[in-house]
N, C-alpha and C positions, 0 to 999 in steps of 0.2 A: 392313797397314792393314785395319781391320775393315770389313765390309760396311756397317755403320751410318754410319761416317765417310764412306765413299765415296758412299753414298746422300745424305747431308746436303750434301756438296760439290756433287754433281750437281744437287741441288735449288736450291742457290744459283746454280749456272751457269745453270739455267733462269730463275731470277728476274732475274739480271743481263742475260741475253740478251733477255728480254721487256721489261726496263726500257729497254735501249738501243733495242729495236725500237719502243717507243712514240714516240721522237723521230723515227725513220726514217719510220714510218707517217704522222706529222704532216706531214712534207715531201712524201711521196708522194701523200697524199690531197688535195692542193691541186687543186681543180676536177675531181677524179676521182670516178666513180660507185663507191659502196662495193661493189656486187655485181661490177662488172667488176674492181675491185681484188682481190677474192677469187680471181677467175680468174687474174689476172696473177701473184699470189703462188704459186698452185698450179702454174702453167705452168713455173715455174723450180724449184720445190721437189720435186714428186712424182717427176720423172725422176731427180733426184740420189739420192733415198732408195731408189727401186726399183733403181737401178744398184748401189748399195752392197749391198742385200739380195741381188741376183742374183749378184754376185761372191762374196758371203759364203756364201750357202746354195743358190744355183742357182734355177731357175725355180720349184721347189716351195716355196721360201721366200716367193714372192709368191702363188702359186695357193692356198695354204692359207687365205687370207682370203676365198676365194670359196666355201668349204665352208659348207653351210647352218647348222651350229651356231655358226659364227664370224661369217659375214656379217651375220646378224641383229643381233648386238651392235654390229658395225661401223656398220651403217646407222643404228641407233637412236642411237648415241653421236654420229655425225656430224650427224644431224638435230637432236639436242639442242643441239649447238654452234651450228648455223645459227639455230635458234629463239632461243637465248639471246642471240646476237650481234644478231639482228634487233630483239629487244625492247630491248636495250641502246642500239642506234642510234636507235630510235624515241624512247626516253625522253630521250636527250640532245638531241633536237630540241625537246622540250617542257618540260624541267626542267633546272635548273642542274647542272653536273658535280658541284659540291660537295654536292649532295643525293643524286644517284644513285650516285656512286662508293662512298660508305660502305655503302650498302645492298647492292650487288652483291658487295662485298668479303667477305661472310659465306659465300660458296660452299663454303669448306672444311668448314663445319659440316654441310652437306648430305652431303658425301662421308663424313664421320665417322659421321653418322647412319645412312647406308646400310650402312656396314661393321659397325656395331653390331647393327642389326636382322637382318642377313643372317649375322652371325657369321663373316664372311669373314676378318677379322683380329682379333687380340686388342688391344683398345684400353685402354691403361692410363690411369688418372686424370690422370697428368702430361701425356699427349698431349692430352687434352681441355682441360686448364687452359692448356697452352702454345698451343694453337690459338686459344683465346679471347683470350689476351694479344696474340698476333700480329695477330689481326683488329682488336683495339682500337687497336693501333699503326697499322695501315693506315687505319682510320677517322679516327684523330687527324690523320694527315698529309694525308689527302685531303678531309676534311670541313671545311667553312668555316661561316660564319654562314648558317644556313638558315632563320632566322626569317621567317615570312610565306610560305614557299615549300612547306611541308609539305602533303602530300595523301595520302589513303589510296590513290588510284590509283597515285601514284608509288611508294609503299611496296610495293604488290602487284606492280607491273611489275618493280621491282628485285629483289624476292624470287623472282619467277618466273624471271628471267634467272639469278640465282644458283643456283636449284634445278637448272636445265637444265645449267649448267656443272658443278656438284657431282656430279650423278648421272652425267653423261658420264664424269667421271674414274673413278667407281666401275665403270662398264661396261668401261672400258679395263683396269682391274684384272682383271676377269673374263676378258677376252680374253687377257691376258698369263699367266693361270694355265695355259693350254695351252702345253706345252713347245715346240711347233713355231712359236710366234709370237715376235716380237721387237719392241722399241720402235720401230725405224726403219720396219719394215714396217707396223705399226699407224699410225704417223704418216703414212706415204706414202699408204695407202689412204684414210684419213680426209680428207686434204688433197685427193686426187683427187675424191672425192665432193663436198666443199665447193666446189671450183673449178668442177665441172660444174654444180652448182646455181646458183652465182653467174652463170655464163655464160648459162644458160637464162633466169634472171630478167631479166638485162640485155637480152637480145635479144627478150624478150617485151614490153618497154616501148619503144614508138616514140619517146616523148619523150626517154628516156635515150639512145637511139641518135643522135637529132638533136643533143642537147646535146653529146655527145662529138665528133660530126663537126665541130662549130664550133670546137673547140679547135685551137690551133696545133700543128704537129709538134714544136716545142720543148717545149711543155707535156706532150704525150703521151709524149715521150721521157723527160722528167723523172719522170713517174709510173712508167713502165716500169722505169727505173733504180732508183728507190727501192723499188718493190714487189718487184723481184727480190732486192734486198739484204735487204728485210724478210723475205721468205720464207726466205732462207738463215739469217739470224740468229735469227728468231723461231721457225721451224718445224724446219729441219734441225738447228740447234744446240739451241735452247731446248726445243722439244717433245720431241726425241729424248732429251735429257738428263733431262727430267722423267719420261718413261716408262721409261727405263732405271733411274732411281732407284726408281720404283714396282715394277718387276720385281725389284729387288734387296732392298728393305726394306719393301715394301707401300706402300699409298697414304696411310695415316694421317699419316705424318711429312712426306713430300715435299710434299703438297698445301698445308698452311698455310705452309710455308717458301717455296714458289714463289709464293704469293700476295702476297709482299712486293714484287713488281715495281713497284708504284706508288712505293714508297719509293726503290727503286733509280733509277727515272726521275727522281725529285726530287733525289737525290744527284748524278746526272749533270748535271742542270740547274744545281746549285750549283757543281760542279767547273768547268763551262764558262761559269759566270757568267751563266746564263739567269735565275737567281733567287738570292736571298740566304737564308742560314740563318735560320729563325725558331724561336722557342721551341717552337711546335707541332711543327715538323719534327724538332727534336732530341728531343722527348718521344716522338714516334712511332718514331724509330730506336731509342731506348732500350727501348721496349716490344717491338720486334721481336727485339732481342738477348736480352732476358730470356725472351721466349716460346720462342725457339729453344733456349736453354739448358735450359729446363724440359722441352721435348719430348724432347730426347736424353738426359735424366738417367736 
């Protein structure tokens, strides 16, 4: 089996994992603080990933990420994720999901743009065309009637979040160019940084601490259970598969394919009868299939 096929399969594994994860997070986030949720996910995820790397490569497989030429990319990529996620959460509080989700779905274009201007990878016209088709598919299935809700602020916030995510993927690609690094190690160190940040932000807010203290133990246990499962499926499986694909075939192909996770989430909703198939959803799925075929041609 060629590296291309394996990389594409892993990209879809990431998309499926993230699609499943969307439903798990929805259950785990009931009454939960978003920043404490980041900590809970990292609490269960980082140790698993570091243990795997330690067994596989030894202590040096972990310490390599603390070297100056690597840690700077790790820190910047982690902070870009934090900034992008924070902007995304902010926009969802002020604008409809069907307005914001299509805007942030263009993040693969920022990754492709960075790869082109830096000449890190050879980007064929079919990859650009396929990326655009996939993004159109994601926008089709996630975008609804946004008449009357459009604003330049929403557009700029959404594009800023997308830029943060897209550039972060590009920085991970640079990290993985070092032969001593690996997908699970990169995922683990980034998750650790994100989790620590979430914990600091949570405990810096007195109101957040008070609100969480009022919750019942059953509610807290529910969040803990689902956030732990979310970390394993979304990060241990999903993120690791995505970064392994990047390490194998570059970032240009896996990034747009993995961005189809909203469609995967929708398909899961259809299979479990959370929602019915609409013409818009069917058209979005067709676009993703065509885009994927175009990319790997």
